[in-house]
N, C-alpha and C positions, 0 to 999 in steps of 0.2 A: 608897265609891262603887262601884257595879257598872256594867258596860257591857252594852248590849243591841244586837242586830243589827237594822238597818233594811233593809239590802240585803245579802244573802248574796253573798260573792265567788264568781264562777263565770265560765265562758267565755261564757255568754249575756249577761253584763253587763260586758263588757270592751270596750276600744277598740283600734283598729288605728292604729299610728303609723309614719311614715316615719322612718328613721334619717338624721339630717342632720349636716352638718359635714365631709363628705369621707370618710365611712366606706369601708373597702375590705375585701377578703377577710381580710387579716391581722387587722383589728379584729374581724371576725366570729369568726375562729378563737380569738382571745384571750377574747372574751366567752363562747364556748361551752366553753372550757377551764375556766371557773370552775364546776366541777361542783356541782350542788345536792344530790348524793347524801348528803353528810355532814350535811345539815340534816333529812333524812327519818328522824328517830329516833322513839322512842315518844311524844315530846311534840309531834309534827308539828303538830297543830291549834293548840297554844298558843304556838309559837315563830315563827309565820309573819310577824308584823309586824316582827320584828328579824332577818330572814333575812340571814345573812352573805353569801350568794352575791349577793343583790341589792345590798347595800352595796358589794361589790367591783366589780360591774359598773358601778354609778353612778360610783364613784371613777375607774375606768378611762375612762369616757365623759367625765368632767370633764377629766381629764388630756389627752385627745385632742380636747377642744372639740367633742364630739359632742352632739347633742340629739335631741328628738322633734318631728316635724312631724305635726300632727293629720290623720288621714285620715277616721275616722268610727267609729261603733259597729260592733263585729264582727257582732252579730246584728241583722238588719233589724227584728225584733220589738221589741227593746230600743230601737232608734232611733225606731220609731214611737211607742212609749210616751213617750219623752222629748219628741218633737215635740208630742205631744198635751198635755203639761204646759205647754210653751212652745217655740215654734219655734227659739229661740236656745239652748235648753238643751243639745243634743248638743255643740255647739262649746264652750260654757262648761264643761260637765262634763269634756270632753276636756282642756281647759286645766288644770282642777283636777287631773286624774289625772297629766298630764305633770309638773306642779309637785310633786305628792306624791312621785313617783318621783325627780325630780331634786333637789329641795330638802328633802324630808321634811316639808313643811307639812301638818299633819293637820286642823286645825279648819276647818270649812266657813265660819265667819264670817271667818276670816283670808283664806281664798281669795277670798271676796266682796269684801272691802276691797281686796285686791291687784288683782283684775281691774278693779274700778271705777276705781282710780287710773290704770290703763293706758289706759282707754277715752277717746277724745276728748271734750272738753266738749260739752254739749248733750244728753247722754243722761239727765242728772239723777243725783241721789244715791240710793242704796238699790236700784237696779234689779236688781243681781246678787244681793243678799241676798234680795230678794223672790222671785226666780226659784228660788234654791236652797231657800228655805223651802217654796215650792210643790212642789218635788220631794219633800222630806221628807214633806209632808202626803199627796202622791199615793202614797207608800209606806206609808200607814196609820200614820203616826207624828206625834204632835203636839208633839214635843219642840222647844224653841226652837233656832234655828240655832247659838247659842252653845254648845250642849251636843253638837252633832253633829260627827262627824269621819269622815274617809276613812282607809282603811288598805290597805297593799299586801300582796302575796302573794310567796312565794318563787319564784325562777326555776323553771320546769318545772311549776308548779301550773296545770293545765288550759291549758298552752301559754304561760304567762306568761313574758315576756322571751325567748322562743325567737326567734332572728333567722333570717329567711328572705330569699331573693333573692341577687343578686350585684351586682357593681359596675355592670354595663351596664344592668340593669333597676332597680337600686336595692334597698336593704335595708328590710325592714319588721319590726315586732315587735308583739306584742299585750301590753297591760298590763291585768292583772286586778286588781280592787279590790273593796272592800266599803265599806259605810257603817254606822256604829254611832252610839250616843249614850250619854252618861253619865247614868244614872238617879239 
C-alpha cells in the first residue's frame, strides 16, 4: 500500500497554540535544548513522522502536565479556506492536530469519533466525520476518511514546535502537520 499527500506540511497550513499547564522559562529552555539537529540527516524527508526530538518534547510535556490550547490557524488564508469548507472546521482541525502531537492519533476517522464522543448530546452522530470528509474533498481528494491520516513534522521544520513568549505574556508554539491517504 502506498501513501499519497493530500495537504503538504508547511508553515501556511499550521496552527498556533498556547502552551498550557503552568509552563515557565525553565520548561521553555528544556524544550529548546532538545535539539533537532541530529534528525536533519540525508533522509530528512522520510524520517519526519518519527522525529525523535518531537517525541522527547511530548514526553517532557506529559511529565510536566503541559498541553496545547488552540489559538487558530497561523495563516489567515488557510483559516479562510477552512471556514469556507465549514465554519467549525478551524477549531476541529486544531483539536485534531493537538491530539496528533500529544497522543499520536493519526487516522482522521479516529479523530472524528473521539471529537464526537466529547461533544454534548444534541449535535447528532457523524457531524465531525462529515466535516473532515468535506475537508478532504475540498483538497481535491475523494479518498474515504478511513484511509486519510494526519502526520506531524520534526521540531524546527518551518517553525514547528518553536516556543515563543515568556511567563508574563504566555508561551505559544506552532504545530505543522500534513494530511495523507493510503492508496
